[in-house]
Residue frames as qw, qx, qy, qz and C-alpha x, y, z in Angstrom:
[[0.900, 0.250, -0.067, -0.352, 80.46, 109.76, 103.23],
 [0.518, -0.398, 0.743, 0.144, 82.25, 106.46, 103.34],
 [0.613, 0.472, -0.439, -0.457, 82.98, 105.01, 99.93],
 [0.607, -0.225, 0.755, -0.103, 82.52, 101.27, 99.94],
 [0.784, 0.468, 0.406, 0.027, 82.09, 100.73, 96.21],
 [0.562, 0.055, 0.360, 0.742, 84.29, 101.31, 93.18],
 [0.157, 0.812, 0.174, -0.534, 84.16, 104.92, 92.02],
 [0.342, 0.676, -0.477, -0.445, 86.14, 104.24, 88.86],
 [0.281, 0.249, -0.908, -0.184, 85.91, 101.05, 86.89],
 [0.831, -0.204, 0.024, -0.516, 83.98, 97.99, 87.92],
 [0.789, -0.329, 0.517, -0.048, 84.57, 94.42, 89.03],
 [0.874, 0.409, 0.207, 0.159, 85.24, 93.27, 85.49],
 [0.457, 0.804, -0.183, 0.335, 87.78, 96.00, 84.65],
 [0.204, -0.782, 0.476, -0.346, 89.46, 96.05, 88.07],
 [0.641, -0.350, 0.661, -0.174, 89.51, 92.34, 88.92],
 [0.872, 0.253, 0.414, -0.061, 88.46, 90.00, 86.13],
 [0.638, 0.758, -0.115, 0.076, 90.42, 91.49, 83.21],
 [0.003, 0.777, -0.611, 0.151, 93.76, 91.86, 85.04],
 [0.675, -0.277, 0.661, -0.172, 93.38, 88.39, 86.54],
 [0.874, 0.413, 0.248, -0.061, 92.72, 86.90, 83.10],
 [0.517, 0.780, -0.305, 0.179, 96.09, 88.35, 82.02],
 [0.809, -0.019, -0.429, 0.403, 97.92, 86.71, 84.92],
 [0.110, 0.471, -0.306, 0.820, 98.06, 89.87, 87.03],
 [0.415, -0.491, -0.703, 0.303, 97.14, 90.03, 90.71],
 [0.030, -0.811, -0.205, -0.547, 95.32, 93.35, 91.33],
 [0.617, -0.784, -0.066, 0.037, 96.10, 93.38, 95.06],
 [0.763, -0.214, 0.145, 0.592, 99.81, 92.90, 94.41],
 [0.372, 0.509, 0.258, 0.732, 99.77, 95.74, 91.86],
 [0.284, -0.870, -0.193, -0.354, 98.00, 98.02, 94.32],
 [0.726, -0.640, 0.025, 0.251, 100.49, 97.25, 97.09],
 [0.680, 0.091, 0.201, 0.699, 103.41, 97.82, 94.72],
 [0.124, 0.713, 0.230, 0.650, 101.98, 101.22, 93.78],
 [0.524, -0.830, -0.146, -0.122, 101.34, 102.07, 97.46],
 [0.775, -0.439, 0.078, 0.448, 104.91, 101.27, 98.47],
 [0.561, 0.197, 0.266, 0.759, 106.37, 103.25, 95.56],
 [0.078, 0.522, 0.297, 0.796, 104.13, 106.32, 95.56],
 [0.466, -0.766, -0.394, -0.202, 102.17, 106.77, 98.83],
 [0.566, -0.091, -0.298, 0.763, 104.15, 109.42, 100.68],
 [0.139, -0.782, -0.421, 0.439, 103.24, 112.54, 102.67],
 [0.156, -0.529, 0.222, 0.804, 105.33, 114.94, 100.60],
 [0.023, 0.086, 0.742, 0.664, 103.37, 113.86, 97.53],
 [0.131, -0.631, -0.764, -0.048, 100.03, 114.80, 99.07],
 [0.071, -0.323, 0.066, -0.941, 98.05, 117.91, 99.84],
 [0.228, -0.477, -0.807, 0.263, 95.60, 118.35, 102.67],
 [0.156, -0.402, -0.108, -0.896, 92.85, 120.92, 102.97],
 [0.231, -0.392, -0.799, 0.394, 90.99, 121.35, 106.22],
 [0.222, -0.409, -0.175, -0.868, 87.84, 123.41, 106.59],
 [0.450, -0.440, -0.759, 0.168, 86.07, 123.64, 109.89],
 [0.255, -0.840, -0.197, -0.438, 84.41, 125.86, 112.40],
 [0.755, -0.547, -0.145, 0.331, 87.00, 125.19, 115.09],
 [0.091, -0.937, 0.268, 0.205, 89.91, 127.52, 115.83],
 [0.583, 0.657, -0.478, -0.014, 93.13, 127.06, 113.84],
 [0.134, -0.525, 0.791, -0.283, 95.01, 125.49, 116.77],
 [0.728, 0.013, 0.582, -0.363, 92.37, 122.80, 117.18],
 [0.820, 0.534, -0.028, -0.202, 92.33, 122.05, 113.45],
 [0.332, 0.688, -0.637, 0.100, 96.14, 121.79, 113.42],
 [0.393, -0.348, 0.785, -0.329, 96.06, 119.41, 116.37],
 [0.832, 0.232, 0.390, -0.319, 93.44, 117.23, 114.72],
 [0.691, 0.655, -0.287, -0.107, 95.39, 117.17, 111.45],
 [0.089, 0.616, -0.759, 0.193, 98.56, 116.14, 113.27],
 [0.579, -0.160, 0.710, -0.369, 96.73, 113.43, 115.22],
 [0.824, 0.368, 0.320, -0.290, 95.02, 112.02, 112.13],
 [0.747, 0.658, -0.089, 0.023, 97.74, 112.32, 109.49],
 [0.183, -0.819, 0.544, 0.002, 101.10, 112.19, 111.25],
 [0.685, -0.217, 0.693, 0.060, 101.45, 108.47, 110.57],
 [0.753, 0.649, 0.050, -0.099, 101.25, 108.87, 106.78],
 [0.818, -0.148, 0.235, 0.504, 104.55, 107.49, 105.50],
 [0.217, 0.952, -0.129, -0.174, 107.10, 109.93, 104.06],
 [0.473, -0.586, 0.563, 0.341, 110.50, 109.92, 102.46],
 [0.721, 0.313, 0.563, 0.255, 109.83, 108.96, 98.86],
 [0.354, -0.010, 0.328, 0.876, 110.80, 112.33, 97.44],
 [0.210, 0.300, 0.060, -0.929, 109.01, 115.28, 95.92],
 [0.653, 0.466, 0.469, -0.369, 105.72, 115.08, 94.07],
 [0.551, 0.247, 0.605, 0.519, 105.72, 114.16, 90.42],
 [0.063, 0.510, -0.053, -0.856, 105.80, 117.26, 88.24],
 [0.501, 0.544, 0.658, 0.140, 103.29, 117.70, 85.45],
 [0.016, -0.744, 0.036, 0.667, 104.64, 121.08, 84.40],
 [0.072, -0.294, 0.683, 0.665, 105.48, 119.85, 80.90],
 [0.197, 0.400, 0.889, 0.108, 101.95, 118.60, 80.29],
 [0.127, -0.378, -0.376, -0.836, 99.15, 120.47, 78.53],
 [0.353, -0.052, 0.453, -0.817, 96.36, 121.88, 80.61],
 [0.331, 0.273, 0.894, -0.128, 93.33, 119.60, 80.99],
 [0.440, 0.687, 0.552, -0.170, 90.83, 119.75, 78.15],
 [0.172, 0.779, -0.312, -0.515, 93.18, 121.61, 75.80],
 [0.886, 0.450, 0.001, -0.107, 93.64, 120.07, 72.38]]
Protein backbone atom coordinates (compact mmCIF):
# COMPACT_ATOMS: atom_id res chain seq x y z
CA UNK A 1 0.00 0.00 0.00
CA UNK A 2 1.28 3.43 -0.88
CA UNK A 3 0.50 6.08 1.71
CA UNK A 4 -0.38 9.34 0.06
CA UNK A 5 -2.24 10.96 2.94
CA UNK A 6 -1.28 12.01 6.45
CA UNK A 7 -1.39 9.09 8.87
CA UNK A 8 -0.83 11.26 11.92
CA UNK A 9 -2.17 14.76 12.28
CA UNK A 10 -3.94 16.68 9.58
CA UNK A 11 -3.42 19.71 7.36
CA UNK A 12 -4.27 22.11 10.15
CA UNK A 13 -1.92 20.55 12.74
CA UNK A 14 0.91 19.81 10.30
CA UNK A 15 0.82 22.90 8.09
CA UNK A 16 -1.48 25.69 9.25
CA UNK A 17 -0.59 25.81 12.96
CA UNK A 18 3.21 25.72 12.52
CA UNK A 19 3.00 28.27 9.72
CA UNK A 20 0.91 30.59 11.90
CA UNK A 21 3.79 30.51 14.43
CA UNK A 22 6.35 31.51 11.80
CA UNK A 23 7.67 27.97 11.29
CA UNK A 24 8.21 26.37 7.89
CA UNK A 25 7.18 22.69 8.15
CA UNK A 26 9.29 21.62 5.16
CA UNK A 27 12.40 23.22 6.64
CA UNK A 28 11.76 21.49 9.97
CA UNK A 29 11.33 18.15 8.23
CA UNK A 30 14.56 18.56 6.26
CA UNK A 31 16.44 19.58 9.42
CA UNK A 32 15.19 16.44 11.17
CA UNK A 33 16.08 14.28 8.14
CA UNK A 34 19.65 15.60 8.01
CA UNK A 35 20.15 15.14 11.76
CA UNK A 36 18.46 11.77 12.32
CA UNK A 37 17.94 9.78 9.09
CA UNK A 38 20.78 7.27 9.14
CA UNK A 39 21.07 3.54 8.40
CA UNK A 40 22.52 2.59 11.78
CA UNK A 41 19.43 4.08 13.43
CA UNK A 42 17.06 1.85 11.47
CA UNK A 43 15.90 -1.73 11.46
CA UNK A 44 14.77 -3.70 8.45
CA UNK A 45 12.66 -6.84 8.41
CA UNK A 46 12.23 -8.79 5.22
CA UNK A 47 9.73 -11.59 4.78
CA UNK A 48 9.36 -13.35 1.49
CA UNK A 49 9.05 -16.63 -0.28
CA UNK A 50 12.35 -16.26 -2.11
CA UNK A 51 15.59 -17.86 -0.94
CA UNK A 52 17.75 -15.95 1.55
CA UNK A 53 20.38 -15.02 -1.06
CA UNK A 54 17.78 -13.39 -3.28
CA UNK A 55 16.25 -11.49 -0.36
CA UNK A 56 19.71 -10.26 0.70
CA UNK A 57 20.45 -9.10 -2.84
CA UNK A 58 17.15 -7.25 -3.07
CA UNK A 59 17.72 -5.60 0.32
CA UNK A 60 21.18 -4.45 -0.73
CA UNK A 61 19.90 -3.12 -4.04
CA UNK A 62 17.00 -1.26 -2.45
CA UNK A 63 18.54 0.06 0.78
CA UNK A 64 22.28 0.45 0.20
CA UNK A 65 21.88 4.14 -0.60
CA UNK A 66 20.33 4.99 2.78
CA UNK A 67 22.72 7.52 4.32
CA UNK A 68 24.81 6.44 7.30
CA UNK A 69 27.35 7.84 9.70
CA UNK A 70 25.26 9.75 12.23
CA UNK A 71 26.04 7.41 15.10
CA UNK A 72 24.19 4.78 17.07
CA UNK A 73 20.45 4.73 17.60
CA UNK A 74 18.97 6.78 20.40
CA UNK A 75 18.61 4.71 23.56
CA UNK A 76 15.31 4.60 25.39
CA UNK A 77 16.58 2.23 28.07
CA UNK A 78 15.89 4.73 30.86
CA UNK A 79 12.26 5.15 29.83
CA UNK A 80 9.26 3.32 31.27
CA UNK A 81 7.65 0.62 29.19
CA UNK A 82 4.73 1.79 27.05
CA UNK A 83 1.39 1.95 28.82
CA UNK A 84 2.89 1.66 32.30
CA UNK A 85 1.86 4.32 34.79
